[in-house]
C-alpha positions in Angstrom: 94.3 151.4 107.8 94.5 147.8 108.8 92.4 145.7 111.1 93.1 142.3 112.6 89.9 140.5 113.5 90.6 138.1 116.3 87.2 136.5 116.9 84.1 137.1 114.8 80.8 136.8 116.7 77.4 137.6 115.3 74.3 139.0 117.1 73.6 141.9 119.4 74.0 142.3 123.1 71.9 144.3 125.5 73.3 147.1 127.6 73.2 144.7 130.6 75.1 142.0 128.7 77.7 144.6 127.7 78.2 145.6 131.4 78.3 142.0 132.6 80.9 141.0 130.0 83.0 144.0 130.8 82.9 143.2 134.5 84.0 139.7 133.8 87.0 141.0 131.8 88.0 143.5 134.4 88.1 140.8 137.0 90.7 138.9 134.9 93.6 141.3 134.5 95.6 138.6 132.6 92.8 137.9 130.1 93.0 137.8 126.3 91.8 141.4 125.8 94.6 142.8 128.0 97.2 140.5 126.5 96.4 141.8 123.0 97.2 145.4 124.0 100.8 146.5 123.4 100.5 150.1 124.4 101.8 151.1 127.9 99.3 151.8 130.6 97.9 155.4 130.6 96.4 157.0 133.7 96.4 160.7 132.7 93.2 162.2 131.6 92.6 162.2 127.8 89.6 163.2 125.7 88.1 160.7 123.3 85.2 160.5 120.8 83.4 157.8 118.8 82.0 158.3 115.3 80.5 156.5 112.4 82.4 157.1 109.2 80.9 157.2 105.7 81.9 155.4 102.4 84.5 157.4 100.6 82.2 158.5 97.7 79.5 159.9 100.0 82.0 161.4 102.4 83.8 163.2 99.5 80.6 164.5 98.1 79.5 165.9 101.5 82.9 167.4 102.1 82.7 169.3 98.8 79.3 170.6 99.7 80.5 171.7 103.1 83.4 173.5 101.5 81.0 175.2 99.0 79.2 176.9 102.0 82.5 178.4 103.2 83.0 176.1 106.2 86.8 176.1 106.8 86.6 172.7 108.6 85.4 171.0 105.4 89.0 170.2 104.5 89.9 168.6 107.9 86.7 167.1 109.3 85.4 164.1 107.3 81.6 163.6 107.1 80.5 161.5 110.0 77.8 160.8 112.6 79.1 161.4 116.1 78.2 158.7 118.7 80.2 160.1 121.6 81.4 163.7 121.4 84.5 165.0 123.2 84.5 163.1 126.5 87.3 163.1 129.1 88.5 159.8 130.6 91.2 158.9 133.1 91.4 155.2 132.1 92.4 154.6 128.5 92.4 150.8 128.8 89.0 150.7 130.5 87.7 153.0 127.8 89.1 150.9 125.0 87.7 147.7 126.4 84.3 149.3 126.9 84.2 150.6 123.3 85.4 147.3 121.9 82.7 145.4 123.8 80.0 147.6 122.5 81.2 147.1 119.0 81.4 143.4 119.4 77.8 143.3 120.5 76.6 145.5 117.6 75.4 144.1 114.3 75.9 146.0 111.0 73.0 148.2 110.0 71.8 150.5 107.2 71.8 154.3 107.4 69.8 156.7 105.3 70.6 160.4 105.5 68.0 162.7 103.9 66.9 166.3 104.1 68.2 169.1 106.2 67.7 170.5 109.6 69.2 173.2 111.8 70.1 173.8 115.5 69.6 177.6 115.0 69.1 179.8 117.0 70.8 177.7 119.7 73.8 177.0 117.6 74.8 178.1 114.0 74.7 174.6 112.5 72.9 173.1 109.5 72.8 169.3 109.2 71.6 166.4 107.2 69.0 164.3 109.0 69.6 160.7 109.9 66.4 158.7 108.9 67.1 154.9 108.8 69.5 154.0 111.5 68.5 156.8 113.8 67.5 154.4 116.6 70.6 152.3 116.1 72.7 155.5 116.6 70.7 156.4 119.7 71.1 152.9 121.2 74.9 152.9 120.5 75.3 156.3 122.0 73.4 155.1 125.2 75.6 152.0 125.5 78.8 153.9 124.8 78.2 156.8 127.1 78.3 154.5 130.2 81.1 153.3 132.4 84.4 155.1 131.7 82.6 157.4 129.2 79.7 158.4 131.4 78.9 162.1 131.7 76.0 164.4 131.7 75.5 166.1 128.3 74.2 169.7 127.9 71.8 168.6 125.1 69.8 165.4 124.4 71.7 163.3 121.9 70.5 163.8 118.3 72.4 161.9 115.5 73.0 164.1 112.5 75.6 165.0 109.8 76.9 168.5 110.1 77.1 170.2 106.7 77.7 173.8 107.7 78.9 175.3 111.0 79.6 178.8 112.2 79.5 180.4 108.8 77.5 183.4 107.6 73.8 183.3 108.1 73.2 183.4 104.4 75.5 180.4 103.9 73.6 178.5 106.5 70.4 179.3 104.7 71.9 178.2 101.4 73.0 174.9 102.9 69.6 174.2 104.4 67.9 174.9 101.1 70.3 173.4 98.6 70.5 170.0 100.3 66.9 169.7 101.4 66.3 166.9 98.8 69.7 165.2 99.4 69.5 161.5 100.2 72.0 158.7 100.5 71.9 155.1 101.9 74.8 153.0 103.0 75.7 150.1 105.3 77.5 150.9 108.6 79.8 148.0 109.7 82.2 149.7 112.2 82.9 152.7 114.4 86.0 154.7 115.1 87.5 155.4 118.5 89.4 158.7 118.4 91.7 160.5 120.8 91.9 164.3 121.0 95.6 164.9 121.4 97.6 167.8 122.9 98.0 169.4 119.5 94.2 169.7 119.0 94.2 166.8 116.5 91.8 163.9 116.4 93.8 160.7 116.2 92.0 157.5 115.1 93.1 154.9 117.6 91.0 152.0 116.5 88.4 151.2 113.8 86.2 148.6 115.4 84.2 146.2 113.3 80.7 145.4 114.5 80.2 141.8 115.7 83.9 141.3 116.0 86.7 141.5 118.5 89.3 143.8 116.8 92.8 144.8 117.7 93.8 147.7 115.5 96.8 149.9 116.2 96.8 151.8 112.9 95.1 155.3 112.7 94.6 158.5 110.8 94.2 162.0 112.0 92.1 165.0 111.4 91.8 168.3 113.2 89.4 169.2 115.9 85.9 167.8 115.2 84.8 170.0 118.0 83.3 172.1 115.2 80.3 169.8 115.8 80.6 169.4 119.6 78.5 172.4 120.4 75.5 170.5 119.4 76.6 166.9 118.7 74.6 166.0 121.8 71.7 168.1 120.7 
C-alpha cells in the first residue's frame, strides 16, 4: 500500500481544535483537501470503521494463536485495535475529512499489549489487554466518534485485541489461560479508515499517518471484522 504525504505537521490538537479546523475546511469547498480528492461525491449511506494495525510479525503471531483456538475469522481478520466499530454515515467526504484531521493532530505513540481478559458472560470473547497506549486509544476514539461518525454505542469503549470469538467455551478458556503472560510493545504511527462494502468485505480506503496530511487511494481488504463489533465498544 502506498501513501503520499502532502504536508507533515508535528504536535497534537485538542478535540476543539479538530472541530474548528474541520469547520474552516467545510466553509471553503474549493480548499486543498477537497481538491486532492479524486473520487466522485457519495451521498448514499455507507458503514465505516477505524482501526490501529500491528507490525507484521506481531500480527502474524496473534493470527496464528487465534487460528489455534479454532476461530474461523483468524484467516480473514488481521490483529488490530478498533477505534471506531461499524458506524453508518451518509457523507463520505465529510467522514474522510474528519478522520484525516484527527490523524493529522495525533502524534505517534507506543502500545503495549499484555495479559488476557474476557467479555464473558455478556459476549463470548477473549482478548489481550491494552496497557500502554490505552488512554491514547480512548482519546482517539472520543475524537473520531464525533461529527459525521457520532452515534450512541451500546457499550462503553474499551480498547482491546480480540484473540478468540464465538468459539467453544473450552477454547475460550484455553485462549484466556495460554496467553495470560503474552506481552508485546510496538509503535503506532497511523490508523486505517475502512469501508464495509455491499459484499460484507472491509475495504481499506486510506492508511492515515499521524501528524501528517495524507492522500492515499490504495487499499486492502479483509472480511467482516464484525466478529469484534459485538463488544468492540465494550
